[in-house]
C-alpha positions in Angstrom: 0.0 0.0 0.0 3.0 2.3 0.7 4.3 1.8 -2.8 0.9 2.5 -4.4 0.4 5.6 -2.4 3.9 7.0 -3.2 3.6 6.3 -7.0 0.1 7.9 -7.0 1.4 11.1 -5.4 4.4 11.2 -7.8 2.3 11.0 -10.9 0.5 14.2 -9.8 3.6 16.1 -8.3 6.9 14.8 -9.6 9.0 17.4 -7.8 7.5 16.9 -4.3 10.0 16.8 -1.4 10.5 13.6 0.6 9.4 15.5 3.7 6.1 16.4 2.1 5.7 12.8 0.8 6.2 11.6 4.4 3.5 14.0 5.7 1.0 13.0 3.0 1.5 9.2 3.3 1.9 9.3 7.1 5.3 7.6 6.9 8.7 8.5 8.3 11.1 10.3 6.1 13.5 7.3 6.4 10.7 4.9 5.2 9.9 7.2 2.2 13.6 7.4 1.2 14.0 3.6 1.5 10.8 2.9 -0.6 11.7 5.4 -3.3 15.1 3.8 -3.8 13.4 0.4 -3.9 11.0 1.6 -6.6 13.9 3.0 -8.6 15.7 -0.4 -8.4 12.6 -2.1 -9.7 12.4 0.4 -12.6 9.0 1.8 -11.5 10.4 5.3 -11.1 13.4 7.2 -12.3 15.0 9.6 -9.8 16.8 12.7 -11.2 18.6 15.4 -9.2 18.5 19.0 -10.5 20.5 21.1 -8.1 19.0 20.7 -4.7 15.7 19.4 -6.2 14.8 15.9 -6.9 12.6 15.0 -9.9 10.7 11.7 -9.9 9.5 10.2 -13.2 7.0 7.3 -13.1 7.9 4.7 -15.7 5.6 2.7 -17.9 6.1 -0.2 -15.5 5.1 2.0 -12.6 2.0 3.2 -14.4 0.9 -0.4 -15.1 1.5 -1.2 -11.4 -0.7 1.8 -10.4 -3.5 0.7 -12.8 -3.5 -2.8 -11.5 -3.7 -1.6 -7.9 -6.5 0.9 -8.7 -8.5 -1.9 -10.4 -8.0 -4.1 -7.4 -9.1 -1.2 -5.1 -12.2 -0.7 -7.1 -13.1 -4.3 -6.8 -12.9 -4.1 -3.0 -16.3 -3.8 -1.3 -17.5 -3.3 2.2 -19.3 -6.4 3.3 -22.2 -5.7 5.6 -22.9 -9.3 6.4 -20.8 -12.4 6.5 -23.3 -14.5 4.5 -25.3 -15.4 7.6 -28.8 -16.3 6.4 -31.6 -14.4 8.0 -35.3 -15.3 7.8 -37.1 -12.4 6.1 -40.6 -11.6 7.6 -41.3 -8.3 5.9 -42.2 -7.3 2.3 -42.8 -4.0 0.4 -45.0 -3.8 -2.7 -44.5 -0.6 -4.7 -47.9 0.3 -6.1 -47.8 4.1 -6.3 -46.8 4.6 -10.0 -49.4 5.6 -12.6 -49.9 3.7 -15.9 -51.8 6.1 -18.1 -53.5 3.4 -20.1 -55.3 2.0 -17.0 -57.9 3.7 -14.8 -56.9 1.5 -11.8 -53.5 0.4 -10.3 -51.9 -2.3 -12.5 -51.7 -4.7 -9.6 -55.6 -4.7 -9.3 -56.1 -5.8 -13.0 -57.8 -9.2 -13.3 -55.6 -12.2 -14.2 -58.1 -15.0 -14.8 -59.6 -15.7 -11.3 -57.3 -13.4 -9.4 -55.2 -10.2 -9.6 -51.5 -9.5 -9.6 -51.7 -8.1 -6.1 -53.7 -11.0 -4.6 -51.3 -13.5 -6.2 -48.3 -11.7 -4.9 -49.7 -11.4 -1.4 -50.6 -15.1 -1.4 -47.1 -16.1 -2.5 -45.5 -13.9 0.2 -47.7 -15.3 2.9 -47.0 -18.9 1.7 -43.3 -18.1 2.2 -43.6 -16.9 5.8 -43.9 -13.1 5.3 -45.8 -11.7 8.2 -45.8 -8.0 7.4 -46.6 -6.6 3.9 -46.3 -2.9 3.3 -48.1 -1.6 0.2 -47.0 1.9 -1.0 -49.9 3.5 -2.9 -50.3 6.7 -4.9 -52.2 6.5 -8.2 -55.9 5.7 -7.7 -55.2 4.8 -4.0 -59.0 4.7 -3.3 -59.2 1.5 -5.4 -57.5 -0.3 -2.6 -60.1 0.9 -0.1 -62.8 -1.0 -2.1 -61.1 -4.4 -1.6 -62.5 -5.8 1.6 -60.0 -8.7 1.6 -57.1 -6.3 1.8 -58.6 -4.3 4.6 -59.4 -7.4 6.7 -55.9 -8.9 6.2 -54.0 -7.8 9.3 -50.6 -8.6 7.7 -51.1 -5.7 5.3 -50.2 -2.1 6.0 -50.7 0.8 3.7 -48.6 3.9 3.2 -49.0 6.7 0.6 -46.6 8.5 -1.6 -48.6 11.7 -2.1 -46.0 13.0 -4.6 -46.1 9.9 -6.9 -46.6 12.1 -10.0 -43.4 14.0 -9.4 -41.1 11.4 -7.8 -39.5 8.1 -8.7 -39.7 4.7 -7.0 -37.0 5.6 -4.4 -39.4 8.2 -3.0 -42.0 5.5 -2.6 -39.6 3.1 -0.9 -38.5 5.9 1.4 -42.2 6.6 2.3 -42.3 3.2 3.9 -39.4 3.9 6.2 -41.5 4.2 9.4 -43.0 0.7 8.8 -39.9 -1.1 7.6 -38.1 -2.4 10.7 -36.0 -5.3 9.5 -34.8 -7.1 6.3 -37.4 -7.2 3.6 -38.2 -8.3 0.1 -39.3 -5.7 -2.4 -41.8 -6.6 -5.2 -42.9 -4.1 -7.9 -46.7 -4.2 -8.3 -46.8 -4.8 -12.1 -44.8 -8.1 -12.0 -46.2 -11.6 -12.6 -43.6 -14.2 -11.7 -43.2 -17.8 -10.7 -43.6 -18.5 -7.0 -40.2 -20.3 -6.9 -38.5 -17.0 -7.8 -39.6 -15.4 -4.5 -39.0 -18.6 -2.6 -35.4 -19.1 -3.8 -34.5 -15.4 -3.4 -35.8 -15.5 0.2 -33.6 -18.6 0.8 -30.5 -17.1 -0.8 -27.7 -16.6 1.7 -27.0 -13.0 0.5 -29.1 -10.6 2.5 -28.8 -7.9 -0.2 -29.6 -9.6 -3.5 -31.2 -8.7 -6.9 -33.2 -11.3 -8.7 -32.2 -11.3 -12.3 -33.0 -13.4 -15.4 -32.1 -13.5 -19.1 -32.9 -10.6 -21.3 -36.6 -10.6 -22.1 -36.7 -8.2 -25.1 -39.8 -6.5 -23.7 -38.5 -3.0 -24.7 -38.5 -1.6 -21.1 -35.8 -3.8 -19.6 -33.5 -2.7 -16.7 -30.4 -4.4 -18.0 -27.5 -5.6 -15.9 -23.8 -5.7 -16.5 -21.6 -7.7 -14.1 -17.9 -7.3 -13.4 -15.9 -9.6 -11.2 -19.2 -11.2 -9.9 -20.5 -7.8 -8.8 -23.4 -5.6 -10.1 -21.5 -3.1 -12.2 -24.2 -1.3 -14.2 -27.9 -1.0 -14.3 -29.4 0.8 -17.3 -32.5 0.8 -19.6 -30.2 2.3 -22.3 -28.5 -0.6 -24.0 -25.8 1.7 -25.4 -24.4 2.3 -21.9 -23.4 -1.3 -21.3 -20.3 -3.2 -22.5 -22.3 -6.4 -22.4 -25.6 -7.7 -21.1 -25.5 -10.2 -18.3 -29.2 -10.2 -17.4 -32.3 -8.2 -16.7 -33.8 -7.0 -13.4 -37.1 -8.6 -12.5 -38.4 -6.0 -10.1 -37.8 -8.3 -7.1 -35.0 -7.5 -4.7 -34.0 -8.6 -1.1 -32.7 -5.9 1.1 -31.0 -6.0 4.5 -32.2 -3.3 6.9 -28.6 -2.0 7.0 -28.5 -1.6 3.2 -31.9 0.2 3.3 -30.6 2.7 5.8 -27.5 3.3 3.6 -29.9 4.0 0.7 -32.0 6.4 2.8 -28.9 8.3 3.8 -27.8 8.7 0.2 -31.4 9.6 -0.9 -31.5 12.3 1.8 -28.9 14.2 -0.2 -30.6 13.6 -3.5 -31.5 16.6 -5.8 -33.4 14.5 -8.4 -36.9 13.5 -7.1 -37.4 11.2 -10.1 -34.5 8.8 -9.2 -35.5 5.1 -8.9 -34.5 2.8 -6.1 -32.4 0.6 -8.4 -30.0 3.4 -9.2 -29.7 4.5 -5.6 -28.9 0.8 -4.8 -26.3 0.9 -7.6 -24.6 4.0 -6.2 -24.4 2.3 -2.8 -23.0 -0.8 -4.4 -19.9 1.1 -5.5 -18.7 0.7 -1.9 -20.9 -2.0 -0.4 -21.3 -5.4 -1.8 -24.7 -6.2 -3.4 -25.3 -9.7 -4.6 -27.5 -11.2 -7.3 -29.3 -14.4 -8.0 -30.0 -15.4 -11.6 -32.7 -17.7 -12.8 -32.2 -17.9 -16.5 -35.4 -19.9 -17.4 -37.8 -17.8 -15.3 -41.4 -17.4 -16.5 -42.3 -13.8 -15.7 -43.9 -10.7 -17.3 -44.3 -7.0 -16.6 -47.6 -5.2 -17.4 -47.1 -1.7 -18.8 -49.9 -1.6 -21.4 -53.2 -3.2 -22.5 -51.1 -5.3 -25.0 -49.0 -6.6 -22.1 -52.1 -7.3 -20.0 -53.6 -9.3 -22.9 -50.4 -11.3 -23.4 -50.2 -12.1 -19.6 -53.8 -13.3 -19.4 -53.8 -15.2 -22.7 -50.3 -16.6 -22.7 -48.0 -16.1 -19.7 -50.3 -16.9 -16.8 -51.5 -20.2 -18.2 -47.9 -21.1 -19.1 -46.8 -20.1 -15.6 -49.6 -22.1 -13.9 -48.6 -25.2 -15.8 -45.0 -24.8 -15.0 -45.6 -24.1 -11.3 -47.8 -27.2 -11.0 -45.1 -29.3 -12.7 -42.4 -27.8 -10.6 -44.2 -28.3 -7.3 -44.9 -31.9 -8.2 -41.3 -32.5 -9.1 -40.1 -30.7 -6.0 -42.5 -32.7 -3.7 -41.5 -36.0 -5.4 -37.8 -35.2 -4.8 -38.5 -34.4 -1.1 -40.3 -37.7 -0.6 -37.8 -39.7 -2.7 -34.9 -38.2 -0.6 -36.7 -39.0 2.6 -37.4 -42.6 1.7 -34.0 -43.1 -0.1 -35.6 -44.2 -3.3 -35.2 -43.1 -7.0 -37.6 -40.3 -7.8 -38.9 -42.4 -10.8 -40.4 -44.9 -8.4 -43.0 -42.4 -7.3 -45.8 -42.9 -9.8 -48.3 -40.3 -8.7 -49.0 -37.6 -6.1 -52.6 -36.4 -5.4 -53.5 -33.4 -3.1 -55.7 -34.4 -0.2 -56.3 -30.9 1.3 -55.9 -29.8 4.9 -56.8 -26.8 7.1 -53.3 -25.8 8.1 -51.0 -28.4 6.6 -50.7 -29.7 3.1 -51.5 -33.4 2.7 -50.9 -35.7 -0.3 -51.5 -39.2 -1.4 -48.3 -40.7 -2.7 -48.2 -43.9 -4.8 -45.0 -45.8 -5.1 -45.5 -48.9 -7.2 -48.4 -50.8 -5.7 -48.1 -49.2 -2.3 -49.9 -46.0 -1.1 -48.8 -43.5 1.5 -49.9 -40.2 2.9 -47.4 -37.3 3.2 -47.9 -34.3 5.4 -46.1 -30.9 4.7 -46.5 -28.6 7.7 -48.2 -25.2 7.2 -46.1 -22.0 7.4 -45.7 -20.7 11.0 -46.7 -24.0 12.7 -43.1 -24.3 14.0 -44.0 -21.5 16.4 -46.4 -23.6 18.4 -45.8 -27.2 17.4 -43.1 -29.3 19.0 -42.2 -31.8 16.2 -40.0 -33.9 18.3 -42.9 -34.6 20.8 -45.2 -35.2 17.9 -42.8 -37.8 16.4 -42.5 -39.8 19.6 -46.2 -39.7 20.3 -47.1 -40.7 16.7 -44.9 -43.7 16.9 -46.5 -44.8 20.2 -50.0 -44.5 18.8 -48.9 -46.4 15.7 -47.8 -49.3 17.9 -51.3 -49.1 19.6 -52.9 -49.5 16.2 -54.7 -46.1 16.7 -52.6 -44.2 14.2 -51.4 -45.4 10.8 -47.9 -46.8 10.6 -45.3 -44.0 10.5 -42.9 -44.7 7.7 -40.8 -41.5 8.0 -40.9 -38.4 10.3 -38.4 -35.5 10.1 -38.7 -33.6 13.4 -36.8 -30.7 11.9 -38.9 -30.1 8.8 -42.1 -31.7 10.0 -42.3 -33.9 6.9 -44.3 -37.0 7.9 -45.0 -40.0 5.7 -47.5 -42.7 6.9 -49.1 -45.8 5.4 -52.2 -44.7 3.5 -55.5 -45.8 5.0 -57.3 -48.2 2.6 -61.0 -47.5 1.8 -60.6 -44.3 3.8 -63.7 -42.3 4.9 -63.0 -39.2 6.9 -65.7 -38.3 9.5 -67.4 -35.0 9.4 -69.8 -33.1 11.6 -72.7 -35.2 10.1 -71.2 -38.7 10.1 -69.4 -38.1 13.3 -72.8 -38.1 15.2 -73.9 -41.5 13.9 -74.3 -44.1 16.6 -71.9 -46.6 15.0 -69.2 -44.0 14.6 -69.7 -42.6 18.2 -69.2 -46.1 19.5 -65.9 -46.5 17.6 -64.7 -43.0 18.6 -65.4 -43.8 22.3 -63.5 -47.1 21.8 -60.4 -45.3 20.4 -60.4 -42.8 23.4 -60.7 -45.7 25.9 -57.9 -47.6 24.2 -55.7 -44.5 24.2 -56.6 -43.2 27.7 -56.1 -46.7 29.4 -53.1 -47.7 27.4 -50.6 -47.0 30.3 -48.3 -45.3 27.8 -46.5 -42.0 28.6 -46.5 -39.3 26.0 -43.4 -37.1 25.5 -45.2 -33.9 26.5 -47.6 -32.4 28.9 -50.5 -30.5 27.5 -51.3 -27.8 30.1 -54.2 -25.7 29.0 -53.2 -22.8 31.4 -49.7 -22.7 30.1 -51.0 -22.8 26.5 -53.3 -19.9 27.2 -50.3 -17.8 28.3 -48.2 -19.0 25.4 -50.8 -18.2 22.7 -51.7 -14.8 24.3 -48.0 -13.9 24.2 -47.7 -14.8 20.5 -51.0 -12.9 19.8 -49.6 -9.8 21.6 -46.3 -10.1 19.7 -48.3 -10.1 16.4 -50.3 -7.0 17.6 -53.5 -9.0 17.5 -56.7 -8.0 19.2 -59.1 -9.9 21.5 -62.8 -9.8 21.9 -64.6 -7.4 24.2 -65.1 -9.2 27.5 -61.9 -11.3 27.1 -60.4 -10.2 30.4 -63.6 -11.0 32.3 -63.7 -14.5 30.8 -60.0 -15.0 31.5 -60.5 -14.0 35.1 -63.3 -16.5 35.5 -61.2 -19.2 33.9 -58.3 -18.5 36.3 -60.7 -18.7 39.2 -61.9 -22.1 38.1 -58.2 -23.2 37.6 -57.7 -23.3 41.4 -60.7 -25.6 41.9 -59.8 -27.8 38.9 -56.2 -28.4 40.1 -57.6 -29.5 43.5 -59.3 -32.4 41.7 -55.8 -33.9 41.0 -57.0 -35.5 37.8 -54.7 -38.3 36.7 -53.0 -37.5 33.4 -53.1 -39.9 30.5 -52.1 -39.9 26.8 -54.4 -37.5 24.9 -54.9 -36.4 21.3 -56.0 -32.9 22.4 -57.4 -31.9 19.0 -59.8 -34.6 18.1 -61.9 -33.0 15.3 -64.3 -35.3 13.6 -62.1 -34.8 10.5 -59.2 -36.4 12.4 -61.0 -39.8 12.6 -60.7 -41.9 9.5 -62.6 -45.1 8.9 -61.1 -48.0 7.0 -64.1 -50.1 6.0 -66.8 -50.5 8.6 -64.9 -52.2 11.4 -61.6 -50.2 11.6 -61.0 -46.5 12.6 -57.9 -44.5 13.0 -57.2 -41.2 14.8 -54.6 -39.1 12.9 -52.6 -35.8 13.3 -50.9 -35.9 16.7 -49.5 -32.3 16.6 -51.0 -31.2 19.9 -50.8 -34.6 21.7 -49.5 -34.9 25.3 -50.4 -36.0 28.7 -53.7 -34.4 29.8 -57.1 -34.9 31.4 -58.9 -37.6 29.4 -62.1 -35.6 29.5 -60.4 -32.9 27.4 -60.5 -35.3 24.4 -64.1 -36.2 25.2 -65.2 -32.6 25.6 -63.4 -31.6 22.4 -65.1 -34.2 20.3 -68.5 -33.3 21.7 -67.9 -29.7 20.7 -66.2 -30.3 17.4 -68.7 -32.9 16.1 -71.6 -30.6 17.4 -73.3 -33.5 19.2 -76.9 -32.8 20.3 -77.7 -33.4 24.0 -79.1 -36.8 23.1 -76.0 -37.8 21.0 -73.7 -36.5 23.8 -75.5 -38.7 26.4 -75.1 -41.7 24.1 -71.4 -40.9 23.6 -70.7 -40.5 27.3 -72.5 -43.8 28.1 -70.2 -45.5 25.6 -67.1 -43.9 27.0 -67.9 -44.4 30.7 -69.3 -48.0 30.1 -72.8 -47.1 31.1 -72.1 -45.1 34.3 -71.8 -41.3 34.2 -71.5 -39.5 37.5 -72.2 -35.8 38.5 -68.5 -35.4 39.0 -67.8 -36.7 35.5 -70.2 -34.1 34.1 -68.7 -31.3 36.2 -65.2 -32.2 35.0 -66.4 -32.4 31.5 -68.0 -28.9 31.6 -64.8 -27.4 33.0 -62.9 -28.9 30.1 -65.4 -27.5 27.6 -64.8 -24.0 29.1 -61.0 -24.3 29.1 -60.7 -25.6 25.5 -63.1 -23.1 24.0 -61.2 -20.2 25.6 -57.8 -21.6 24.5 -58.9 -22.2 20.9 -60.4 -18.7 20.8 -57.0 -17.3 21.4 -55.3 -19.7 19.0 -57.8 -18.8 16.2 -57.2 -15.0 16.8 -53.5 -15.7 16.7 -53.8 -17.5 13.3 -56.1 -14.8 11.9 -53.6 -12.1 12.9 -51.1 -14.1 10.9 -53.3 -13.7 7.8 -55.5 -16.8 7.9 -59.3 -16.6 7.6 -61.3 -18.6 10.2 -64.6 -16.9 9.6 -66.7 -16.9 12.8 -64.8 -19.7 14.4 -63.1 -17.6 17.1 -66.2 -15.7 18.0 -68.4 -18.8 18.2 -65.8 -20.4 20.5 -65.7 -17.3 22.7 -69.4 -16.9 23.1 -69.8 -20.6 23.9 -67.2 -20.3 26.6 -69.2 -17.4 28.1 -72.4 -19.4 27.9 -70.8 -22.5 29.6 -69.4 -20.3 32.3 -72.9 -19.2 33.1 -74.1 -22.8 33.0 -71.3 -23.8 35.4 -72.3 -21.1 37.8 -75.9 -22.3 37.7 -75.2 -26.0 38.1 -72.1 -26.1 40.3 -70.9 -22.8 41.8 -73.9 -22.5 44.1 -73.4 -26.1 45.3 -69.7 -25.5 46.0 -70.5 -22.4 48.0 -73.2 -24.2 50.0 -70.7 -26.9 50.7 -68.3 -24.4 52.3 -71.0 -23.3 54.8 
């Protein structure tokens, strides 16, 4: 570095004194003298003495050395992050710009049975994004008319009121009060494969542009790379030495990079500057990565002609490719898990699911069911406990045989139930099915097995309330009053010292699957743990919506013909506890973006009604007993 610095100064001032050289380079005069003589010996400079003055001439070799060092210096970048992968939970959709051909924001244009915006939001939520910031401007009132957007608590709106006189960087800066962490930016007029967003989010580089091959659309933001860095971004092809790709309008930003861009933008004198050029300016000093998907199916809508092509050509092509890709991806996951060639998997069929994704997998003549966990379930499901408990219930013959279970990813593969018929709120009330359900509960509760976890409703209430608060979720009016009553009952309930047994803890009618007329299985042990056996009984009564007569029949089957007042009191306590717990759970899920309709409210009002019923039947009796 000393040699470079001295030669650089000498090219600009060949008659400088050694003392001045020492001051500029922060070296001693002796070090300067030694280095100059060394450079002369290497033929990088020629030293001439004219009287008392020295003249330094930089040779051709010295100039080549200087150019090489300058090139190396320009390639050096500040690295903000050491490639530590960070899970991104926030997204920004830039939807402020005006397209004069349309009388509505481009992202609200219909694309078959959806819109660009709805599709983008769905993809982001499927990939774990919990906060979506939409920057509006042009026709902002159009967003107010979309009820689904207003009811989605993951979505936050911010306006760029100067959208007519500013570029996209001003829109991105308008979101600064809402952006609090790393985020992914998506321009609103982009239709793109879901895997593009998935793979970019999973890329190790926290500052990363998604690029693809040149599209030839006529409005491309073209990319030139140098030494594996973003070197130029331009819509003018004449400014680039070569074309290495095209921006897609999707970029992942670290919060640190965003702050650097805001600082630079604060000094900006051109209001029309776009965010990609501010990012390029910052990238002169700080490393910005890129991820290229050459075969990406994507399109940008700037005109009616583009919209027609997207609807008529690109969207159908994209949907076909996504379906094929997802099937191949799923096959590969299953093949890897079972350690078999992917070609042995002959078919995959979606089975549905409320939270998880379930599939029927055929391998030769054998059939299996595969479960892919829903996004966010890792926050409240302990997969290790589920694995252990699933294997126990498989041995008991209650759960299908577990073939594979990955406690880290949650992927589960079980033997497919032949002649499967899933119960529902109608078939779950039939006498023959009630008898089998009661039989499964009895076999489970009296098995003598010990599950790997304890399901404590009071601890779960605290856990789910904490998650709900962290998500800024809201509770119903009267929540605190109900909670206080539940906590008062907790003390009495604990005094009963109910023996804990293995329990399913979430026995929806839909979790019972018949195999022919004589065999029934209970599936999905995500919430399983040691608990009061009447929790399972109460849960089934509520979930299957049993009438009073059906409930009496079910209880007689479970208790072998003898139901006591104490049994009924314990049962009602469990009904109250589980309704209050699942109210909070549903509110937590809805705050995360899922739609449960009136589920939470119905749970809450039923808990209130059962609290009144408990007071009527048992509270007065308890108080009299204390006199």
